[in-house]
N, C-alpha and C positions, 0 to 999 in steps of 0.2 A: 143894813142888815144883811141881806141877802148873803155879801160876800162874804162878812166874818161866820154866818152860817155854815156855808159853804168848805171854808177852809179848815174849819173844825171840823167838820164830817170828813172831811178828804185829809186832817190828821191821824184819825181815830181810827180809819179805816186799816186792817192788819195788813200787811206788805206780803205779797207771798214771794218766799225764795225761792229760788234756783233750781232746780232736785241735787245739784252736782253739788252744791253749798252744802246739805243735810247729812247730819249721819248715818252712815247705810247702814240698816238693820243686823243685814250678815255679816256686817265687817266686825274685825279684830281691833279694836284699841292700841296702838304700838306707840312705844316711848322710845326705843334703842334706836342708838344713833342720831337722835333727836334733829342735834347741827346740820347733819349733811341729808335728811331724808326728809325734813321739813325743811324747806329750802332758801324763803325767803326770810330776808333779816329786818328787813326794810319798803314798805312802800313810800311812791314819791307822788305826792294829790297838793295841788293846790298852791303848786310850788314852794309845799315843805316837805320833811324828809319824818316821815314817823318810823321810830322803832317797836320792832315783833319781836316778840319771844314765844316760840311755839309749847305747845303742853301737849298734845299727842298728835295722832296721823293715822290714816287708814289709807292703804294703797287698792287702785284702784287701776282696772285695765288702760284706761286711757289718761292717768298722771296719779298724783297723789293730791289727797285730801287735806289738809292739818289744820287743828283748833290752833289760836293762837291767842294773846294777852296785849295789850298795851295798857302797859301799868301806869303811866304815868298819868291816863286818861282813863282810867280802869276801863275801857273800852274792852270787848272781848269780839272774837267774831272767827269765822271759817273760811281758809281762801282754797281755791283749786288751781294748781298747776299744771296743765297738758302735757303730754311729754312727746309730743311733735312740735317741728320748730314753726315758725309764721315771723312776718315784717314786726320789725319793732314799734312798739308802740308813738307817735310823733314827738312826746316827750322825754324817750331815751336817749341815754349818751347814742353817739355816731358809730364809736366802736361797739354797739349790743344789733349790729344790723345782721350779721351774720349766726349771731345765734340767741333769739330771743322765744318763747315761749305764751300759749294765751294762758293768762291770768285771771279770774274772777273772786271776788272777794263780798265778803258779807258783813257788818258789822254792826254791833248792838251796844247802847251804852246807856246805866241808869234804870229806871222803872218806874213807873207810874200806875200803881194798881198791876196791874197783869199784861201792862203795857210797855214796852223799851222805844227809845231811841233807836232809828235803825239804816242804816246805809245802805247800801249795793254799787261796789266799782267792777270796771273792766281796764283790762289791759292788757301786757305783756311783761313778764318776768326775764332780766338778764340776769344768768349763773355768774358771770364777770364781772357783778357787783353786788350778787344780793340781793337785789330790788325789784320789786315789784313798781312797773310807774303803770299809773291807773287816773281815770275820772268817774267820776262819783255819774251814776246813771240811775239811782233813785235814791227820796229818804223818804220817811214817815215812820212809825211806826209799828213793832212784832209784837204778835201776840202771843205770850210766853208761859200760860198757863196748860197744864197737862205735860207741855213735853218730859220724854222720859230722858 
C-alpha cells in the first residue's frame, strides 16, 4: 500500500517549470515571420520525430521562447532556444556538430480537473534540419488553475 500511495502523491504534486520556459510578464507576444523566428519544426525524442507548429514567440536577450502545439496529440508547450552555440546532443545528426544551440522544452497534454500531464525535455537545436534533439528529463503534473 505504501508504494501506490507514494506514486500517487508524486504524480499529483505540481512540477516546477524552468523560468526560461514561462511567458515573460513584460514580453510582447509576436507572430510575424513565425516560421523563421520560431525555428523548431520538430523534435526528436525516443526514436521518433514529433511535428511542432509554433503559435507565437517572445524575444529574449539570450535566445527565443516560442509557444507550440503538436496537433496530432493535442499537446501544447513552450520551448527556448539559446543564441550561443554548444556541443550537439548525443542523438543529433553528425553534421550538426558545428551548429547546435541549447534547447529546453516543456509540454502539457490533457487535463484532470486543474492538472495536466507534464513533461520537460532538454537537448540541442540543429538549424540545418529545423529539429531539436532532446531527452525527457521530468514527467508529472502541471497545475493550470490561475494561470494568465
